PDB file of N, CA, C and O in Angstrom:
ATOM      1  N   MET A   1     123.494 100.036 107.439  1.00  0.00           N
ATOM      2  CA  MET A   1     123.051 101.340 107.120  1.00  0.00           C
ATOM      3  C   MET A   1     122.350 101.987 108.240  1.00  0.00           C
ATOM      4  O   MET A   1     121.727 101.289 109.039  1.00  0.00           O
ATOM      5  N   THR A   2     122.402 103.245 108.359  1.00  0.00           N
ATOM      6  CA  THR A   2     121.730 103.991 109.375  1.00  0.00           C
ATOM      7  C   THR A   2     120.469 104.649 108.845  1.00  0.00           C
ATOM      8  O   THR A   2     120.248 104.713 107.636  1.00  0.00           O
ATOM      9  N   THR A   3     119.620 105.153 109.791  1.00  0.00           N
ATOM     10  CA  THR A   3     118.345 105.695 109.402  1.00  0.00           C
ATOM     11  C   THR A   3     118.580 106.936 108.443  1.00  0.00           C
ATOM     12  O   THR A   3     117.841 107.102 107.473  1.00  0.00           O
ATOM     13  N   TRP A   4     119.541 107.736 108.710  1.00  0.00           N
ATOM     14  CA  TRP A   4     119.650 108.959 107.878  1.00  0.00           C
ATOM     15  C   TRP A   4     120.069 108.610 106.449  1.00  0.00           C
ATOM     16  O   TRP A   4     119.711 109.290 105.487  1.00  0.00           O
ATOM     17  N   GLN A   5     120.873 107.479 106.343  1.00  0.00           N
ATOM     18  CA  GLN A   5     121.201 107.085 104.997  1.00  0.00           C
ATOM     19  C   GLN A   5     120.022 106.531 104.255  1.00  0.00           C
ATOM     20  O   GLN A   5     119.841 106.828 103.074  1.00  0.00           O
ATOM     21  N   VAL A   6     119.234 105.753 104.897  1.00  0.00           N
ATOM     22  CA  VAL A   6     118.015 105.198 104.276  1.00  0.00           C
ATOM     23  C   VAL A   6     117.038 106.333 103.841  1.00  0.00           C
ATOM     24  O   VAL A   6     116.503 106.340 102.732  1.00  0.00           O
ATOM     25  N   VAL A   7     116.849 107.258 104.755  1.00  0.00           N
ATOM     26  CA  VAL A   7     115.999 108.394 104.421  1.00  0.00           C
ATOM     27  C   VAL A   7     116.411 109.144 103.217  1.00  0.00           C
ATOM     28  O   VAL A   7     115.566 109.480 102.387  1.00  0.00           O
ATOM     29  N   ARG A   8     117.717 109.437 103.071  1.00  0.00           N
ATOM     30  CA  ARG A   8     118.229 110.124 101.907  1.00  0.00           C
ATOM     31  C   ARG A   8     118.206 109.339 100.618  1.00  0.00           C
ATOM     32  O   ARG A   8     117.955 109.891  99.546  1.00  0.00           O
ATOM     33  N   ILE A   9     118.475 108.018 100.725  1.00  0.00           N
ATOM     34  CA  ILE A   9     118.291 107.141  99.591  1.00  0.00           C
ATOM     35  C   ILE A   9     116.887 107.058  99.137  1.00  0.00           C
ATOM     36  O   ILE A   9     116.670 107.150  97.929  1.00  0.00           O
ATOM     37  N   VAL A  10     115.876 106.889  99.994  1.00  0.00           N
ATOM     38  CA  VAL A  10     114.504 106.746  99.638  1.00  0.00           C
ATOM     39  C   VAL A  10     114.045 108.166  99.067  1.00  0.00           C
ATOM     40  O   VAL A  10     113.384 108.196  98.029  1.00  0.00           O
ATOM     41  N   ALA A  11     114.369 109.275  99.699  1.00  0.00           N
ATOM     42  CA  ALA A  11     114.018 110.589  99.195  1.00  0.00           C
ATOM     43  C   ALA A  11     114.533 110.759  97.771  1.00  0.00           C
ATOM     44  O   ALA A  11     113.812 111.216  96.885  1.00  0.00           O
ATOM     45  N   GLY A  12     115.808 110.381  97.566  1.00  0.00           N
ATOM     46  CA  GLY A  12     116.352 110.579  96.197  1.00  0.00           C
ATOM     47  C   GLY A  12     115.586 109.707  95.153  1.00  0.00           C
ATOM     48  O   GLY A  12     115.288 110.162  94.048  1.00  0.00           O
ATOM     49  N   LEU A  13     115.290 108.489  95.529  1.00  0.00           N
ATOM     50  CA  LEU A  13     114.579 107.604  94.621  1.00  0.00           C
ATOM     51  C   LEU A  13     113.193 108.107  94.363  1.00  0.00           C
ATOM     52  O   LEU A  13     112.755 108.060  93.213  1.00  0.00           O
ATOM     53  N   PHE A  14     112.451 108.595  95.364  1.00  0.00           N
ATOM     54  CA  PHE A  14     111.165 109.196  95.206  1.00  0.00           C
ATOM     55  C   PHE A  14     111.201 110.379  94.264  1.00  0.00           C
ATOM     56  O   PHE A  14     110.347 110.502  93.385  1.00  0.00           O
ATOM     57  N   ILE A  15     112.178 111.250  94.437  1.00  0.00           N
ATOM     58  CA  ILE A  15     112.280 112.389  93.614  1.00  0.00           C
ATOM     59  C   ILE A  15     112.603 112.003  92.121  1.00  0.00           C
ATOM     60  O   ILE A  15     111.992 112.511  91.180  1.00  0.00           O
ATOM     61  N   LEU A  16     113.512 111.158  91.980  1.00  0.00           N
ATOM     62  CA  LEU A  16     113.858 110.714  90.583  1.00  0.00           C
ATOM     63  C   LEU A  16     112.613 110.021  89.878  1.00  0.00           C
ATOM     64  O   LEU A  16     112.329 110.246  88.702  1.00  0.00           O
ATOM     65  N   LEU A  17     111.890 109.154  90.704  1.00  0.00           N
ATOM     66  CA  LEU A  17     110.837 108.479  90.157  1.00  0.00           C
ATOM     67  C   LEU A  17     109.665 109.317  89.794  1.00  0.00           C
ATOM     68  O   LEU A  17     109.026 109.120  88.760  1.00  0.00           O
ATOM     69  N   SER A  18     109.383 110.259  90.654  1.00  0.00           N
ATOM     70  CA  SER A  18     108.269 111.250  90.429  1.00  0.00           C
ATOM     71  C   SER A  18     108.659 112.188  89.316  1.00  0.00           C
ATOM     72  O   SER A  18     107.748 112.594  88.595  1.00  0.00           O
ATOM     73  N   LEU A  19     109.860 112.575  89.086  1.00  0.00           N
ATOM     74  CA  LEU A  19     110.224 113.372  87.910  1.00  0.00           C
ATOM     75  C   LEU A  19     110.082 112.553  86.674  1.00  0.00           C
ATOM     76  O   LEU A  19     109.589 113.040  85.657  1.00  0.00           O
ATOM     77  N   ALA A  20     110.497 111.328  86.734  1.00  0.00           N
ATOM     78  CA  ALA A  20     110.348 110.532  85.530  1.00  0.00           C
ATOM     79  C   ALA A  20     108.928 110.350  85.127  1.00  0.00           C
ATOM     80  O   ALA A  20     108.613 110.309  83.937  1.00  0.00           O
ATOM     81  N   LEU A  21     108.015 110.232  86.147  1.00  0.00           N
ATOM     82  CA  LEU A  21     106.563 110.011  85.833  1.00  0.00           C
ATOM     83  C   LEU A  21     105.842 111.304  85.547  1.00  0.00           C
ATOM     84  O   LEU A  21     104.738 111.271  85.003  1.00  0.00           O
ATOM     85  N   GLY A  22     106.446 112.507  85.908  1.00  0.00           N
ATOM     86  CA  GLY A  22     105.769 113.766  85.754  1.00  0.00           C
ATOM     87  C   GLY A  22     106.205 114.672  84.660  1.00  0.00           C
ATOM     88  O   GLY A  22     105.482 115.610  84.324  1.00  0.00           O
ATOM     89  N   ILE A  23     107.397 114.435  84.063  1.00  0.00           N
ATOM     90  CA  ILE A  23     107.891 115.304  83.041  1.00  0.00           C
ATOM     91  C   ILE A  23     107.446 114.718  81.626  1.00  0.00           C
ATOM     92  O   ILE A  23     107.755 113.573  81.294  1.00  0.00           O
ATOM     93  N   PRO A  24     106.739 115.528  80.854  1.00  0.00           N
ATOM     94  CA  PRO A  24     106.245 115.059  79.614  1.00  0.00           C
ATOM     95  C   PRO A  24     107.231 114.485  78.639  1.00  0.00           C
ATOM     96  O   PRO A  24     106.845 113.669  77.802  1.00  0.00           O
ATOM     97  N   ALA A  25     108.504 114.876  78.704  1.00  0.00           N
ATOM     98  CA  ALA A  25     109.524 114.382  77.799  1.00  0.00           C
ATOM     99  C   ALA A  25     110.049 113.023  78.198  1.00  0.00           C
ATOM    100  O   ALA A  25     110.834 112.420  77.465  1.00  0.00           O
ATOM    101  N   SER A  26     109.645 112.553  79.298  1.00  0.00           N
ATOM    102  CA  SER A  26     110.086 111.261  79.826  1.00  0.00           C
ATOM    103  C   SER A  26     109.434 110.083  79.114  1.00  0.00           C
ATOM    104  O   SER A  26     108.234 110.134  78.844  1.00  0.00           O
ATOM    105  N   PRO A  27     110.190 109.005  78.794  1.00  0.00           N
ATOM    106  CA  PRO A  27     109.580 107.847  78.227  1.00  0.00           C
ATOM    107  C   PRO A  27     108.545 107.119  79.067  1.00  0.00           C
ATOM    108  O   PRO A  27     107.759 106.324  78.553  1.00  0.00           O
ATOM    109  N   VAL A  28     108.553 107.401  80.383  1.00  0.00           N
ATOM    110  CA  VAL A  28     107.621 106.748  81.231  1.00  0.00           C
ATOM    111  C   VAL A  28     106.608 107.735  81.871  1.00  0.00           C
ATOM    112  O   VAL A  28     106.045 107.516  82.943  1.00  0.00           O
ATOM    113  N   PHE A  29     106.435 108.824  81.122  1.00  0.00           N
ATOM    114  CA  PHE A  29     105.514 109.846  81.645  1.00  0.00           C
ATOM    115  C   PHE A  29     104.064 109.300  81.799  1.00  0.00           C
ATOM    116  O   PHE A  29     103.529 108.553  80.979  1.00  0.00           O
ATOM    117  N   HIS A  30     103.490 109.758  82.946  1.00  0.00           N
ATOM    118  CA  HIS A  30     102.117 109.327  83.284  1.00  0.00           C
ATOM    119  C   HIS A  30     101.242 110.495  83.419  1.00  0.00           C
ATOM    120  O   HIS A  30     100.194 110.590  82.779  1.00  0.00           O
ATOM    121  N   SER A  31     101.674 111.429  84.282  1.00  0.00           N
ATOM    122  CA  SER A  31     100.803 112.591  84.555  1.00  0.00           C
ATOM    123  C   SER A  31     101.697 113.671  85.227  1.00  0.00           C
ATOM    124  O   SER A  31     102.629 113.384  85.978  1.00  0.00           O
ATOM    125  N   GLN A  32     101.332 114.943  84.891  1.00  0.00           N
ATOM    126  CA  GLN A  32     102.142 116.025  85.466  1.00  0.00           C
ATOM    127  C   GLN A  32     101.870 116.199  87.011  1.00  0.00           C
ATOM    128  O   GLN A  32     102.570 116.935  87.707  1.00  0.00           O
ATOM    129  N   TRP A  33     100.819 115.479  87.492  1.00  0.00           N
ATOM    130  CA  TRP A  33     100.533 115.581  88.860  1.00  0.00           C
ATOM    131  C   TRP A  33     101.580 114.884  89.735  1.00  0.00           C
ATOM    132  O   TRP A  33     101.617 115.118  90.943  1.00  0.00           O
ATOM    133  N   TRP A  34     102.467 113.998  89.125  1.00  0.00           N
ATOM    134  CA  TRP A  34     103.514 113.454  89.837  1.00  0.00           C
ATOM    135  C   TRP A  34     104.546 114.500  90.383  1.00  0.00           C
ATOM    136  O   TRP A  34     105.291 114.268  91.335  1.00  0.00           O
ATOM    137  N   LEU A  35     104.510 115.652  89.695  1.00  0.00           N
ATOM    138  CA  LEU A  35     105.457 116.645  90.228  1.00  0.00           C
ATOM    139  C   LEU A  35     105.110 117.249  91.541  1.00  0.00           C
ATOM    140  O   LEU A  35     105.962 117.815  92.226  1.00  0.00           O
ATOM    141  N   ALA A  36     103.747 117.123  91.932  1.00  0.00           N
ATOM    142  CA  ALA A  36     103.303 117.516  93.223  1.00  0.00           C
ATOM    143  C   ALA A  36     103.980 116.599  94.294  1.00  0.00           C
ATOM    144  O   ALA A  36     104.301 117.067  95.387  1.00  0.00           O
ATOM    145  N   PHE A  37     104.187 115.336  93.982  1.00  0.00           N
ATOM    146  CA  PHE A  37     104.868 114.421  94.915  1.00  0.00           C
ATOM    147  C   PHE A  37     106.348 114.814  95.035  1.00  0.00           C
ATOM    148  O   PHE A  37     106.919 114.681  96.117  1.00  0.00           O
ATOM    149  N   THR A  38     106.988 115.296  93.949  1.00  0.00           N
ATOM    150  CA  THR A  38     108.350 115.804  94.067  1.00  0.00           C
ATOM    151  C   THR A  38     108.325 116.990  95.015  1.00  0.00           C
ATOM    152  O   THR A  38     109.198 117.077  95.879  1.00  0.00           O
ATOM    153  N   ALA A  39     107.376 117.905  94.903  1.00  0.00           N
ATOM    154  CA  ALA A  39     107.339 119.053  95.822  1.00  0.00           C
ATOM    155  C   ALA A  39     107.150 118.613  97.264  1.00  0.00           C
ATOM    156  O   ALA A  39     107.760 119.154  98.186  1.00  0.00           O
ATOM    157  N   PHE A  40     106.268 117.591  97.438  1.00  0.00           N
ATOM    158  CA  PHE A  40     106.072 117.064  98.822  1.00  0.00           C
ATOM    159  C   PHE A  40     107.296 116.577  99.412  1.00  0.00           C
ATOM    160  O   PHE A  40     107.595 116.930 100.552  1.00  0.00           O
ATOM    161  N   VAL A  41     108.064 115.767  98.717  1.00  0.00           N
ATOM    162  CA  VAL A  41     109.250 115.174  99.228  1.00  0.00           C
ATOM    163  C   VAL A  41     110.240 116.335  99.579  1.00  0.00           C
ATOM    164  O   VAL A  41     110.871 116.333 100.636  1.00  0.00           O
ATOM    165  N   GLY A  42     110.343 117.292  98.673  1.00  0.00           N
ATOM    166  CA  GLY A  42     111.256 118.475  98.872  1.00  0.00           C
ATOM    167  C   GLY A  42     110.877 119.179 100.117  1.00  0.00           C
ATOM    168  O   GLY A  42     111.725 119.474 100.959  1.00  0.00           O
ATOM    169  N   ALA A  43     109.533 119.472 100.260  1.00  0.00           N
ATOM    170  CA  ALA A  43     109.055 120.220 101.467  1.00  0.00           C
ATOM    171  C   ALA A  43     109.360 119.444 102.734  1.00  0.00           C
ATOM    172  O   ALA A  43     109.709 120.046 103.749  1.00  0.00           O
ATOM    173  N   ASN A  44     109.240 118.139 102.704  1.00  0.00           N
ATOM    174  CA  ASN A  44     109.572 117.386 103.915  1.00  0.00           C
ATOM    175  C   ASN A  44     111.065 117.396 104.258  1.00  0.00           C
ATOM    176  O   ASN A  44     111.429 117.433 105.433  1.00  0.00           O
ATOM    177  N   LEU A  45     111.879 117.364 103.297  1.00  0.00           N
ATOM    178  CA  LEU A  45     113.326 117.472 103.465  1.00  0.00           C
ATOM    179  C   LEU A  45     113.652 118.847 104.056  1.00  0.00           C
ATOM    180  O   LEU A  45     114.433 118.969 105.000  1.00  0.00           O
ATOM    181  N   LEU A  46     113.030 119.877 103.474  1.00  0.00           N
ATOM    182  CA  LEU A  46     113.224 121.266 104.055  1.00  0.00           C
ATOM    183  C   LEU A  46     112.816 121.365 105.494  1.00  0.00           C
ATOM    184  O   LEU A  46     113.534 121.906 106.336  1.00  0.00           O
ATOM    185  N   GLN A  47     111.597 120.809 105.771  1.00  0.00           N
ATOM    186  CA  GLN A  47     111.103 120.854 107.149  1.00  0.00           C
ATOM    187  C   GLN A  47     111.995 120.115 108.092  1.00  0.00           C
ATOM    188  O   GLN A  47     112.229 120.591 109.203  1.00  0.00           O
ATOM    189  N   SER A  48     112.523 118.936 107.693  1.00  0.00           N
ATOM    190  CA  SER A  48     113.356 118.252 108.625  1.00  0.00           C
ATOM    191  C   SER A  48     114.720 118.889 108.799  1.00  0.00           C
ATOM    192  O   SER A  48     115.401 118.647 109.795  1.00  0.00           O
ATOM    193  N   GLY A  49     115.126 119.712 107.826  1.00  0.00           N
ATOM    194  CA  GLY A  49     116.359 120.434 107.977  1.00  0.00           C
ATOM    195  C   GLY A  49     116.204 121.510 109.062  1.00  0.00           C
ATOM    196  O   GLY A  49     117.156 121.791 109.790  1.00  0.00           O
ATOM    197  N   PHE A  50     114.999 122.120 109.176  1.00  0.00           N
ATOM    198  CA  PHE A  50     114.773 123.153 110.197  1.00  0.00           C
ATOM    199  C   PHE A  50     114.417 122.545 111.537  1.00  0.00           C
ATOM    200  O   PHE A  50     114.861 123.048 112.570  1.00  0.00           O
ATOM    201  N   THR A  51     113.683 121.550 111.555  1.00  0.00           N
ATOM    202  CA  THR A  51     113.138 121.035 112.820  1.00  0.00           C
ATOM    203  C   THR A  51     114.027 119.886 113.415  1.00  0.00           C
ATOM    204  O   THR A  51     113.915 119.535 114.589  1.00  0.00           O
ATOM    205  N   ASN A  52     114.876 119.347 112.578  1.00  0.00           N
ATOM    206  CA  ASN A  52     115.711 118.158 112.972  1.00  0.00           C
ATOM    207  C   ASN A  52     114.832 117.022 113.395  1.00  0.00           C
ATOM    208  O   ASN A  52     115.164 116.295 114.332  1.00  0.00           O
ATOM    209  N   TRP A  53     113.698 116.848 112.716  1.00  0.00           N
ATOM    210  CA  TRP A  53     112.841 115.720 112.925  1.00  0.00           C
ATOM    211  C   TRP A  53     112.261 115.239 111.581  1.00  0.00           C
ATOM    212  O   TRP A  53     111.894 116.041 110.723  1.00  0.00           O
ATOM    213  N   CYS A  54     112.190 113.878 111.423  1.00  0.00           N
ATOM    214  CA  CYS A  54     111.712 113.333 110.198  1.00  0.00           C
ATOM    215  C   CYS A  54     110.812 112.112 110.528  1.00  0.00           C
ATOM    216  O   CYS A  54     111.273 111.161 111.159  1.00  0.00           O
ATOM    217  N   LEU A  55     109.625 112.139 110.133  1.00  0.00           N
ATOM    218  CA  LEU A  55     108.687 110.995 110.454  1.00  0.00           C
ATOM    219  C   LEU A  55     109.265 109.650 109.878  1.00  0.00           C
ATOM    220  O   LEU A  55     109.162 108.632 110.562  1.00  0.00           O
ATOM    221  N   MET A  56     109.831 109.613 108.721  1.00  0.00           N
ATOM    222  CA  MET A  56     110.284 108.385 108.195  1.00  0.00           C
ATOM    223  C   MET A  56     111.476 107.900 109.000  1.00  0.00           C
ATOM    224  O   MET A  56     111.627 106.688 109.154  1.00  0.00           O
ATOM    225  N   GLU A  57     112.316 108.751 109.513  1.00  0.00           N
ATOM    226  CA  GLU A  57     113.419 108.360 110.343  1.00  0.00           C
ATOM    227  C   GLU A  57     112.892 107.702 111.634  1.00  0.00           C
ATOM    228  O   GLU A  57     113.428 106.686 112.075  1.00  0.00           O
ATOM    229  N   THR A  58     111.872 108.267 112.217  1.00  0.00           N
ATOM    230  CA  THR A  58     111.197 107.762 113.379  1.00  0.00           C
ATOM    231  C   THR A  58     110.678 106.355 113.173  1.00  0.00           C
ATOM    232  O   THR A  58     110.878 105.478 114.014  1.00  0.00           O
ATOM    233  N   MET A  59     110.013 106.143 112.056  1.00  0.00           N
ATOM    234  CA  MET A  59     109.448 104.851 111.631  1.00  0.00           C
ATOM    235  C   MET A  59     110.564 103.827 111.409  1.00  0.00           C
ATOM    236  O   MET A  59     110.434 102.663 111.788  1.00  0.00           O
ATOM    237  N   LEU A  60     111.669 104.277 110.788  1.00  0.00           N
ATOM    238  CA  LEU A  60     112.771 103.304 110.575  1.00  0.00           C
ATOM    239  C   LEU A  60     113.450 102.815 111.858  1.00  0.00           C
ATOM    240  O   LEU A  60     113.915 101.680 111.962  1.00  0.00           O
ATOM    241  N   ARG A  61     113.478 103.733 112.825  1.00  0.00           N
ATOM    242  CA  ARG A  61     114.053 103.399 114.221  1.00  0.00           C
ATOM    243  C   ARG A  61     113.150 102.318 114.802  1.00  0.00           C
ATOM    244  O   ARG A  61     113.641 101.337 115.360  1.00  0.00           O
ATOM    245  N   LYS A  62     111.843 102.487 114.679  1.00  0.00           N
ATOM    246  CA  LYS A  62     110.914 101.538 115.233  1.00  0.00           C
ATOM    247  C   LYS A  62     111.017 100.138 114.555  1.00  0.00           C
ATOM    248  O   LYS A  62     110.691  99.105 115.139  1.00  0.00           O
ATOM    249  N   LEU A  63     111.479 100.177 113.319  1.00  0.00           N
ATOM    250  CA  LEU A  63     111.715  98.947 112.561  1.00  0.00           C
ATOM    251  C   LEU A  63     112.972  98.279 112.894  1.00  0.00           C
ATOM    252  O   LEU A  63     113.242  97.181 112.409  1.00  0.00           O
ATOM    253  N   GLY A  64     113.813  98.941 113.763  1.00  0.00           N
ATOM    254  CA  GLY A  64     115.044  98.370 114.213  1.00  0.00           C
ATOM    255  C   GLY A  64     116.332  98.794 113.429  1.00  0.00           C
ATOM    256  O   GLY A  64     117.403  98.220 113.627  1.00  0.00           O
ATOM    257  N   ILE A  65     116.196  99.795 112.553  1.00  0.00           N
ATOM    258  CA  ILE A  65     117.394 100.262 111.905  1.00  0.00           C
ATOM    259  C   ILE A  65     118.122 101.276 112.767  1.00  0.00           C
ATOM    260  O   ILE A  65     117.517 102.226 113.265  1.00  0.00           O
ATOM    261  N   LYS A  66     119.364 101.084 112.936  1.00  0.00           N
ATOM    262  CA  LYS A  66     120.100 101.910 113.911  1.00  0.00           C
ATOM    263  C   LYS A  66     120.114 103.364 113.515  1.00  0.00           C
ATOM    264  O   LYS A  66     120.229 103.694 112.335  1.00  0.00           O
ATOM    265  N   PRO A  67     119.998 104.238 114.504  1.00  0.00           N
ATOM    266  CA  PRO A  67     120.100 105.678 114.216  1.00  0.00           C
ATOM    267  C   PRO A  67     121.553 106.068 113.828  1.00  0.00           C
ATOM    268  O   PRO A  67     122.531 105.469 114.275  1.00  0.00           O
ATOM    269  N   GLY A  68     121.621 107.047 113.019  1.00  0.00           N
ATOM    270  CA  GLY A  68     122.936 107.578 112.594  1.00  0.00           C
ATOM    271  C   GLY A  68     123.064 109.056 112.886  1.00  0.00           C
ATOM    272  O   GLY A  68     122.076 109.721 113.200  1.00  0.00           O
ATOM    273  N   CYS A  69     124.248 109.562 112.786  1.00  0.00           N
ATOM    274  CA  CYS A  69     124.462 111.027 112.911  1.00  0.00           C
ATOM    275  C   CYS A  69     125.009 111.644 111.751  1.00  0.00           C
ATOM    276  O   CYS A  69     125.228 112.855 111.741  1.00  0.00           O
TER     277      CYS A  69
END
């Protein structure tokens, strides 16, 4: 797997998890404040689309995961 694949998988998991924890109709609802985490992940994805830089991708490269295009 390449860094961009890992970033997208983790972002997708974070969004789904935070939605499950933040939507009152969910069986695993905890608090609506989890929706702020969803917004944070979305804002970071938007930022990386404009700047072509992602902190998580940088950290994954330092861990030895090969960069991808």
